C-alpha positions as CSV (number, residue, x, y, z in Angstrom):
1,M,-9.5,-17.5,-162.4
2,T,-10.7,-19.7,-164.9
3,L,-12.6,-23.5,-163.0
4,P,-12.9,-26.0,-164.5
5,E,-16.4,-26.7,-165.4
6,L,-17.9,-29.8,-163.2
7,G,-21.2,-30.1,-163.3
8,V,-24.4,-31.4,-161.6
9,G,-23.8,-33.4,-158.4
10,I,-25.0,-34.0,-154.6
11,I,-23.9,-33.6,-150.8
12,Y,-22.5,-36.2,-150.1
13,A,-24.2,-38.8,-147.8
14,P,-22.6,-42.5,-146.6
15,A,-26.4,-44.0,-147.6
16,L,-26.3,-41.9,-151.1
17,E,-22.9,-43.6,-152.0
18,P,-23.9,-47.1,-154.7
19,L,-25.9,-44.3,-156.7
20,L,-23.0,-42.0,-156.5
21,E,-21.0,-45.3,-158.2
22,A,-24.1,-46.4,-160.2
23,A,-24.1,-43.3,-162.2
24,P,-20.7,-41.6,-162.6
25,D,-22.0,-40.0,-165.8
26,L,-25.1,-38.9,-164.7
27,I,-23.8,-37.2,-161.2
28,T,-19.8,-35.9,-161.8
29,V,-19.5,-34.0,-158.9
30,V,-19.7,-34.6,-155.2
31,E,-20.0,-32.5,-151.9
32,L,-18.8,-32.9,-148.9
33,E,-19.2,-30.5,-146.3
34,P,-16.0,-31.7,-143.7
35,Q,-17.1,-31.4,-140.8
36,M,-20.2,-33.9,-141.0
37,L,-18.0,-36.3,-141.1
38,W,-15.2,-35.2,-138.3
39,L,-15.4,-36.4,-134.7
40,Y,-14.4,-33.5,-132.0
41,D,-13.0,-34.1,-129.0
42,P,-12.6,-31.2,-126.9
43,E,-9.6,-32.2,-124.8
44,E,-7.5,-32.3,-127.8
45,E,-5.3,-29.7,-128.5
46,Q,-7.0,-30.0,-132.1
47,P,-10.4,-30.3,-131.5
48,Y,-11.5,-31.8,-134.8
49,R,-10.0,-34.8,-136.6
50,F,-11.6,-36.5,-139.2
51,A,-13.3,-40.4,-138.4
52,P,-10.7,-43.2,-139.3
53,G,-10.9,-44.4,-143.6
54,A,-13.6,-41.0,-144.1
55,L,-11.8,-39.1,-146.2
56,E,-10.8,-41.8,-148.2
57,R,-14.1,-43.1,-148.7
58,V,-14.5,-39.9,-150.1
59,R,-11.2,-39.6,-152.2
60,R,-12.2,-43.1,-153.9
61,L,-15.8,-41.7,-155.3
62,P,-15.2,-41.6,-159.3
63,Q,-16.9,-37.7,-158.9
64,A,-15.6,-34.5,-159.7
65,K,-15.4,-33.1,-155.5
66,L,-16.4,-29.5,-154.4
67,V,-15.7,-28.7,-150.4
68,H,-18.6,-27.2,-148.6
69,G,-18.6,-25.4,-144.7
70,V,-20.9,-26.2,-142.8
71,G,-20.0,-25.6,-139.3
72,F,-17.3,-22.3,-139.9
73,P,-19.2,-20.1,-141.5
74,V,-17.5,-16.4,-142.7
75,G,-20.4,-13.8,-142.7
76,G,-19.6,-12.4,-139.3
77,S,-17.3,-10.5,-137.5
78,R,-15.7,-13.5,-135.4
79,I,-12.6,-15.1,-137.6
80,P,-13.3,-19.0,-137.6
81,D,-11.5,-21.4,-135.5
82,P,-8.2,-21.8,-137.3
83,R,-7.9,-25.1,-136.3
84,A,-10.7,-26.2,-138.0
85,L,-9.7,-24.5,-140.7
86,D,-6.6,-27.0,-140.4
87,V,-8.8,-29.9,-140.6
88,V,-10.9,-28.3,-143.8
89,N,-7.6,-27.8,-145.6
90,Q,-7.2,-31.7,-145.1
91,A,-10.3,-32.9,-147.3
92,I,-8.8,-30.0,-149.6
93,E,-5.5,-31.6,-150.1
94,A,-7.8,-35.1,-149.7
95,L,-9.8,-33.8,-152.6
96,N,-8.4,-31.2,-154.8
97,P,-11.2,-29.0,-155.2
98,P,-11.0,-26.1,-157.6
99,W,-13.1,-24.3,-154.8
100,V,-14.0,-24.5,-151.3
101,S,-17.5,-22.4,-150.3
102,E,-18.7,-21.4,-146.6
103,H,-22.1,-19.5,-145.9
104,L,-22.1,-16.1,-145.6
105,S,-24.0,-16.6,-142.4
106,F,-22.6,-16.4,-138.4
107,N,-22.8,-18.6,-135.6
108,R,-20.8,-16.6,-133.0
109,A,-22.3,-14.6,-129.8
110,A,-21.4,-13.7,-126.7
111,D,-22.4,-12.1,-123.3
112,A,-21.5,-11.7,-120.1
113,S,-20.5,-15.6,-119.8
114,G,-17.8,-15.9,-123.0
115,E,-18.7,-16.4,-126.2
116,F,-21.3,-19.2,-127.2
117,N,-22.3,-21.5,-130.3
118,T,-26.0,-19.8,-131.6
119,G,-27.1,-23.5,-133.2
120,F,-28.3,-21.8,-135.9
121,L,-26.9,-20.4,-139.1
122,L,-27.7,-16.9,-138.6
123,P,-27.8,-13.1,-140.4
124,P,-25.4,-11.2,-140.7
125,L,-26.1,-7.1,-140.1
126,P,-27.5,-5.8,-143.5
127,T,-25.5,-2.4,-143.1
128,Q,-22.1,-1.4,-143.9
129,S,-20.8,-2.3,-140.6
130,G,-22.0,-6.2,-141.6
131,V,-20.3,-5.7,-144.9
132,D,-17.1,-5.0,-142.8
133,G,-16.8,-7.5,-140.7
134,A,-17.7,-10.5,-143.2
135,V,-15.4,-9.0,-145.9
136,G,-12.3,-8.7,-143.0
137,T,-13.7,-12.5,-142.2
138,V,-13.9,-14.0,-145.6
139,R,-10.3,-12.4,-146.0
140,S,-9.0,-14.2,-143.5
141,V,-10.6,-17.0,-144.0
142,A,-9.4,-16.5,-147.6
143,A,-5.7,-16.6,-146.7
144,R,-5.4,-19.6,-145.1
145,L,-6.6,-21.5,-148.3
146,P,-4.8,-22.8,-150.6
147,V,-7.5,-22.7,-153.3
148,P,-10.7,-20.1,-153.9
149,L,-13.6,-19.1,-151.6
150,A,-16.8,-18.6,-152.6
151,V,-19.6,-17.3,-150.2
152,E,-22.9,-19.2,-149.9
153,T,-26.2,-16.3,-150.0
154,G,-27.5,-17.2,-146.9
155,V,-31.5,-17.4,-145.6
156,N,-32.6,-14.7,-143.5
157,Y,-36.3,-14.9,-142.0
158,L,-35.9,-11.6,-140.7
159,Q,-38.6,-8.9,-141.9
160,P,-36.8,-6.2,-143.4
161,Q,-36.2,-2.8,-142.2
162,P,-36.1,0.7,-143.6
163,W,-32.4,0.8,-142.2
164,E,-31.1,-2.4,-144.1
165,M,-29.5,-3.2,-147.1
166,S,-31.1,-5.2,-149.9
167,D,-29.8,-8.7,-149.2
168,G,-28.0,-8.6,-153.2
169,A,-26.7,-5.2,-152.2
170,F,-25.4,-6.9,-148.9
171,A,-23.8,-10.0,-151.2
172,A,-22.8,-8.2,-154.1
173,A,-20.8,-5.6,-151.5
174,V,-19.4,-8.5,-150.1
175,A,-18.6,-10.4,-152.5
176,R,-16.8,-7.9,-154.9
177,T,-15.1,-5.9,-151.7
178,A,-13.4,-9.3,-150.1
179,D,-12.9,-10.2,-153.9
180,C,-14.3,-13.8,-154.1
181,G,-16.8,-16.1,-155.9
182,I,-19.9,-17.0,-155.0
183,L,-22.8,-20.0,-154.4
184,L,-25.8,-18.8,-155.1
185,D,-28.2,-21.0,-153.3
186,L,-31.4,-20.7,-155.1
187,H,-33.5,-22.3,-152.7
188,N,-32.5,-20.0,-149.7
189,L,-32.9,-16.7,-152.1
190,W,-36.3,-18.5,-152.6
191,T,-37.4,-19.0,-149.5
192,N,-36.9,-15.5,-148.1
193,C,-38.7,-13.8,-150.8
194,C,-41.7,-16.5,-149.6
195,N,-40.9,-15.5,-146.5
196,G,-41.3,-11.1,-147.1
197,R,-37.9,-10.2,-148.5
198,Q,-37.0,-8.8,-151.3
199,T,-37.7,-11.4,-154.6
200,V,-35.4,-13.5,-156.1
201,E,-35.6,-11.8,-159.1
202,E,-33.9,-8.1,-157.8
203,F,-31.5,-10.5,-156.3
204,L,-29.7,-11.3,-159.3
205,E,-30.1,-7.9,-160.6
206,E,-27.9,-6.7,-157.8
207,I,-25.1,-8.9,-157.5
208,P,-22.3,-9.6,-160.1
209,L,-23.2,-11.9,-162.5
210,E,-19.7,-13.5,-163.1
211,R,-18.9,-13.8,-159.4
212,V,-21.0,-17.0,-159.4
213,W,-19.5,-20.1,-159.5
214,E,-22.0,-23.2,-158.4
215,V,-25.8,-22.9,-157.5
216,H,-27.5,-24.7,-155.2
217,L,-30.7,-26.6,-155.1
218,A,-33.1,-27.7,-152.5
219,G,-36.5,-28.4,-151.5
220,G,-38.3,-27.8,-147.9
221,M,-41.9,-27.2,-146.3
222,E,-43.7,-24.6,-144.0
223,L,-43.7,-24.0,-140.4
224,D,-46.2,-21.5,-138.7
225,G,-46.5,-20.4,-141.6
226,Y,-43.1,-19.6,-143.4
227,W,-40.7,-21.5,-145.7
228,L,-38.3,-23.2,-144.3
229,D,-34.8,-24.3,-146.4
230,A,-35.3,-27.6,-145.2
231,H,-33.1,-29.9,-147.6
232,S,-36.5,-31.9,-147.2
233,G,-37.3,-33.3,-150.5
234,P,-37.8,-32.5,-154.5
235,V,-37.0,-29.2,-155.3
236,P,-40.1,-27.3,-156.0
237,E,-41.1,-27.3,-159.9
238,D,-41.3,-23.0,-159.2
239,L,-37.9,-22.9,-158.3
240,L,-36.6,-25.3,-161.3
241,A,-37.9,-23.3,-163.8
242,L,-36.1,-20.2,-161.6
243,F,-33.4,-22.2,-162.3
244,E,-34.2,-22.3,-166.2
245,R,-34.7,-19.2,-166.7
246,V,-31.8,-18.3,-164.5
247,A,-29.2,-20.8,-165.7
248,P,-28.2,-19.1,-169.2
249,R,-27.6,-16.3,-167.3
250,L,-24.8,-17.4,-165.6
251,P,-21.2,-17.3,-167.9
252,E,-18.9,-18.7,-165.2
253,L,-20.9,-21.1,-163.2
254,R,-19.4,-24.5,-163.2
255,A,-21.6,-26.8,-160.9
256,V,-24.9,-27.3,-159.8
257,I,-25.9,-29.2,-156.9
258,F,-28.7,-31.2,-155.3
259,E,-28.8,-30.2,-151.3
260,I,-30.7,-32.9,-149.1
261,M,-30.4,-34.3,-145.3
262,P,-29.6,-38.3,-145.2
263,A,-32.7,-38.6,-143.7
264,F,-35.1,-37.2,-146.2
265,A,-33.3,-38.9,-148.7
266,A,-33.9,-42.0,-147.5
267,S,-37.7,-41.4,-147.2
268,L,-37.1,-40.1,-150.6
269,G,-35.9,-43.1,-152.1
270,L,-32.6,-43.1,-154.5
271,D,-34.5,-43.9,-157.7
272,A,-36.1,-40.1,-156.4
273,V,-32.5,-38.9,-156.0
274,R,-31.7,-39.6,-159.0
275,G,-35.1,-38.6,-161.1
276,Q,-34.1,-35.0,-159.2
277,I,-29.9,-35.7,-160.6
278,E,-31.7,-35.9,-164.2
279,R,-33.5,-32.8,-164.2
280,L,-31.2,-30.9,-162.8
281,R,-29.1,-32.3,-165.6
282,A,-31.0,-31.3,-168.2
283,I,-31.3,-27.4,-167.9
284,W,-27.5,-27.6,-166.9
285,E,-26.8,-29.6,-170.6
286,G,-29.3,-26.5,-172.2
287,R,-28.7,-23.6,-170.8
288,R,-26.1,-22.6,-173.7
289,T,-29.3,-22.6,-175.7
290,G,-30.8,-19.8,-173.3
291,A,-30.6,-15.6,-173.9
292,A,-27.7,-15.1,-172.3
293,Y,-27.5,-12.1,-170.0
294,V,-25.3,-10.7,-167.3
295,A,-26.3,-8.0,-164.7
296,S,-25.1,-5.4,-164.3
297,G,-24.8,-5.8,-160.6
298,R,-26.7,-1.9,-159.9
299,A,-28.8,-1.9,-157.1
300,T,-33.1,-1.9,-157.2
301,R,-33.8,0.4,-154.9
302,P,-32.1,3.4,-152.7
303,P,-29.1,3.2,-150.7
304,P,-30.3,3.0,-146.6
305,A,-30.1,5.6,-144.5
306,D,-27.3,5.3,-141.9
307,T,-27.6,3.6,-138.6
308,P,-26.0,3.3,-135.5
309,L,-25.9,0.0,-135.5
310,D,-22.9,-2.1,-135.4
311,A,-22.3,-6.1,-136.4
312,R,-21.0,-7.4,-133.4
313,T,-23.8,-5.9,-131.6
314,W,-26.6,-7.7,-133.8
315,E,-24.7,-11.1,-134.0
316,D,-24.9,-11.3,-129.6
317,C,-28.3,-9.6,-129.6
318,L,-30.0,-11.8,-131.8
319,G,-27.5,-15.2,-131.0
320,A,-29.1,-14.2,-127.2
321,L,-32.7,-14.2,-128.6
322,V,-32.5,-17.5,-130.6
323,V,-30.9,-19.3,-127.6
324,G,-33.5,-18.3,-125.8
325,R,-31.1,-15.7,-122.9
326,R,-32.7,-12.4,-123.4
327,P,-30.7,-9.4,-123.9
328,E,-31.1,-5.3,-123.2
329,G,-31.8,-2.6,-125.0
330,L,-33.5,-1.1,-127.8
331,L,-32.4,-3.6,-130.6
332,A,-33.0,-6.6,-128.5
333,G,-37.2,-5.4,-127.6
334,E,-37.7,-4.5,-131.7
335,L,-35.7,-8.3,-132.9
336,T,-38.4,-10.1,-129.9
337,S,-41.3,-7.8,-132.1
338,D,-40.1,-9.7,-135.3
339,P,-42.3,-13.1,-136.0
340,G,-38.9,-14.5,-137.7
341,V,-37.3,-14.7,-134.1
342,A,-39.7,-17.3,-132.5
343,I,-39.4,-19.3,-135.4
344,L,-35.5,-19.3,-135.8
345,Q,-36.5,-20.0,-131.8
346,K,-38.3,-23.1,-132.9
347,L,-36.0,-23.8,-135.0
348,V,-33.2,-23.8,-132.5
349,W,-35.8,-25.9,-130.2
350,N,-36.0,-28.9,-132.4
351,F,-32.5,-29.1,-133.5
352,R,-31.0,-29.4,-130.3
353,A,-33.9,-31.9,-129.0
354,G,-33.1,-33.9,-132.5
355,T,-30.1,-33.9,-131.3
356,V,-29.8,-35.0,-128.0
357,T,-32.8,-37.8,-128.2
358,G,-31.0,-38.9,-132.0
359,T,-28.0,-39.2,-129.6
360,L,-29.0,-40.6,-126.8
361,K,-31.8,-43.0,-127.5
362,L,-31.6,-44.8,-125.0
363,T,-31.9,-42.7,-122.2
364,T,-34.2,-40.7,-124.3
365,R,-36.8,-43.5,-124.0
366,L,-36.3,-44.5,-120.8
367,L,-37.4,-40.6,-120.1
368,L,-40.0,-40.6,-122.6
369,I,-41.6,-44.2,-120.6
370,T,-40.9,-42.6,-116.8
371,Q,-41.7,-38.9,-116.9
372,G,-43.8,-38.8,-120.2
373,A,-43.4,-36.6,-123.2
374,E,-44.0,-33.8,-121.2
375,G,-41.3,-34.7,-118.6
376,T,-39.2,-35.2,-120.7
377,R,-39.5,-31.5,-122.9
378,A,-39.6,-30.3,-119.5
379,L,-35.8,-31.1,-118.9
380,L,-35.1,-30.8,-122.1
381,D,-35.9,-27.3,-122.0
382,G,-34.0,-27.2,-118.4
383,F,-30.9,-27.8,-120.1
384,F,-31.5,-25.2,-123.0
385,R,-31.3,-22.9,-120.7
386,S,-28.6,-24.3,-118.2
387,S,-26.2,-24.4,-121.4
388,P,-25.8,-22.8,-125.2
389,P,-26.3,-25.6,-127.8
390,Q,-22.7,-26.9,-129.1
391,L,-21.2,-27.6,-131.9
392,F,-21.5,-31.3,-132.4
393,G,-23.9,-33.9,-131.6
394,S,-22.1,-36.0,-129.3
395,A,-21.1,-32.7,-127.0
396,E,-24.5,-31.5,-127.1
397,A,-25.5,-35.3,-126.3
398,E,-22.6,-35.4,-123.5
399,G,-24.0,-32.2,-121.8
400,F,-27.9,-33.1,-121.8
401,A,-26.1,-36.2,-119.9
402,R,-23.7,-33.9,-117.1
403,Y,-26.9,-32.2,-117.1
404,L,-29.5,-35.1,-115.9
405,A,-26.7,-36.3,-113.1
406,G,-27.4,-33.6,-111.6
407,Q,-31.1,-33.9,-111.2
408,K,-31.3,-36.3,-108.9
409,L,-33.9,-37.6,-111.2
410,D,-35.8,-41.1,-109.4
411,V,-36.0,-42.4,-112.9
412,P,-34.8,-46.3,-112.7
413,Y,-31.4,-48.1,-114.1
414,L,-30.9,-44.1,-115.1
415,A,-27.7,-43.9,-114.1
416,D,-26.5,-47.2,-115.7
417,V,-28.0,-45.3,-119.0
418,L,-26.0,-42.7,-118.9
419,R,-22.9,-45.1,-118.7
420,F,-23.2,-46.8,-121.2
421,E,-24.8,-44.1,-123.5
422,C,-21.7,-41.3,-122.8
423,A,-19.0,-44.8,-122.7
424,T,-20.4,-45.5,-126.0
425,L,-19.8,-41.7,-127.5
426,R,-16.7,-41.3,-125.9
427,T,-15.4,-44.3,-127.4
428,L,-16.1,-43.5,-130.9
429,V,-15.1,-39.9,-130.5
430,H,-11.8,-41.0,-128.8
431,G,-11.6,-43.8,-131.6
432,R,-10.6,-46.8,-128.9
433,S,-12.8,-49.7,-126.7
434,R,-13.6,-48.7,-123.6
435,V,-15.7,-50.4,-120.3
436,A,-19.0,-48.7,-119.2
437,R,-19.4,-50.4,-115.4
438,L,-23.0,-50.9,-114.5
439,H,-24.9,-51.6,-111.6
440,H,-27.6,-53.8,-113.4
441,D,-27.8,-56.7,-115.9
442,P,-27.1,-55.0,-118.9
443,A,-28.9,-57.5,-121.4
444,P,-32.1,-56.8,-119.8
445,L,-31.9,-53.4,-119.5
446,L,-30.3,-52.5,-123.4
447,E,-32.6,-54.9,-124.6
448,A,-36.0,-54.2,-123.1
449,L,-35.3,-50.4,-123.9
450,A,-34.6,-51.1,-127.7
451,A,-37.9,-52.1,-127.6
452,G,-39.3,-49.2,-126.2
453,R,-40.3,-50.2,-123.0
454,L,-38.8,-51.3,-119.2
455,P,-37.7,-54.5,-118.1
456,A,-39.5,-56.9,-115.4
457,Q,-37.2,-57.5,-113.6
458,V,-33.5,-56.9,-114.1
459,R,-30.5,-58.0,-111.9
460,E,-28.4,-56.2,-109.0
461,G,-24.3,-56.6,-109.3
462,N,-21.0,-55.4,-110.6
463,Y,-21.2,-55.5,-114.1
464,E,-18.8,-54.5,-117.3
465,V,-19.3,-54.2,-120.7
466,E,-16.8,-53.7,-123.1
467,I,-18.1,-51.6,-125.9
468,T,-15.4,-51.2,-129.3
469,P,-15.5,-49.1,-132.0
470,D,-17.6,-50.0,-135.8
471,R,-18.6,-48.0,-138.7
472,A,-21.4,-48.2,-138.2
473,T,-21.7,-46.4,-134.7
474,T,-19.3,-44.8,-135.9
475,E,-21.4,-43.1,-139.4
476,A,-24.4,-42.6,-136.9
477,L,-23.2,-40.1,-134.4
478,M,-21.5,-38.5,-137.5
479,G,-24.5,-38.3,-139.0
480,Q,-26.0,-35.9,-136.6
481,P,-26.7,-32.4,-138.1
482,L,-23.2,-29.8,-136.7
483,T,-26.1,-26.9,-137.2
484,T,-29.3,-26.5,-139.5
485,T,-29.8,-24.2,-141.7
């Protein structure tokens, strides 16, 4: 298989469009995470769809395009929703990427209440059972795509166990058996190494480097003694140096992508983002002058002993723990003692809280004014215990709104604010105007909350507010992350 060289680029975000349009010779490829441009309506037979005009805006950019999934990973034993793959194929048809990629992770689990989303991309079971489950999923997804599929090497905050395959051996087994490409996320490997797992060099010794088509680089941050793959800033200098050493060893490398979350890109500034691309391009252009070396894909450690664990049991247990449930059994006890599970639980909580508060801004301000930070956190805790994470920010926010409505809180104006914000969400999801009926004059009420205070006095009555979709508010909704990595 011969794939075209695309060069150096960045993950797409609307705020980066000025840079993408101004520097097509420097930034030669843009990678779209398609689910970040989706609207979700669970009442429809096809619940996923691109926001109006969003895909066309990406198509018009001068760069070559790649498509990188972020919501329907292929590392678990459960096949992703085929309806989602139908919409991914719309992006492929519009953007013509030479390959697509997804995470070698999982985000679906189940218990007696049924299947649920874990709110985080979690590591598959690193045994032969885990390999078998991932291979079946990768093959199923690849068969529905019109272009080749690459799997991204993932993050794992758990401590390694004696019965595990090494991270490199697991990725190599999946890629070879499923006959797919590899998206080598060096910051993920760096993160794993910082947190006590396999070194990056050992990982590279174990994987078939000729299957690496793409490299991701990013920045991170510390939390409770762990290094996080947060996509939160510049690539660490030591990681840039490592990439410079690794690049000549990747004979089929076709693209290098800088990953940064839109909020962090805004705080970093477009000039600094451009500087990161320039650093990566210098390494890209100099990679052929280094001493090329292709690893043999040999194991760096003996294979582990057999374990009776199966992939589905692992996924259900780990998934339940990270969303705050308490599964029973030996595995649950072992995982609970791993400090990485506490990190995952905190990340899921923070992600969910950020999604709810970022979507229901006025409701959150009203709660903080009347209940204080502790009371608001208690309400979030109660909601998270009552409902698992949702994949889309709009669904998570509406779930919290329903939870609040059922709590019978003595909070002034809460019912009206919830009606207004839920009507706004539904307007954006459905793409058509909607009327919110309120019992207080909306102008002084909403103006005061937008300023972070309660209104001094608001007239009661019967009021109607017509809410019309527009590009800015739709982009704000699309900007809510689907899942954290």
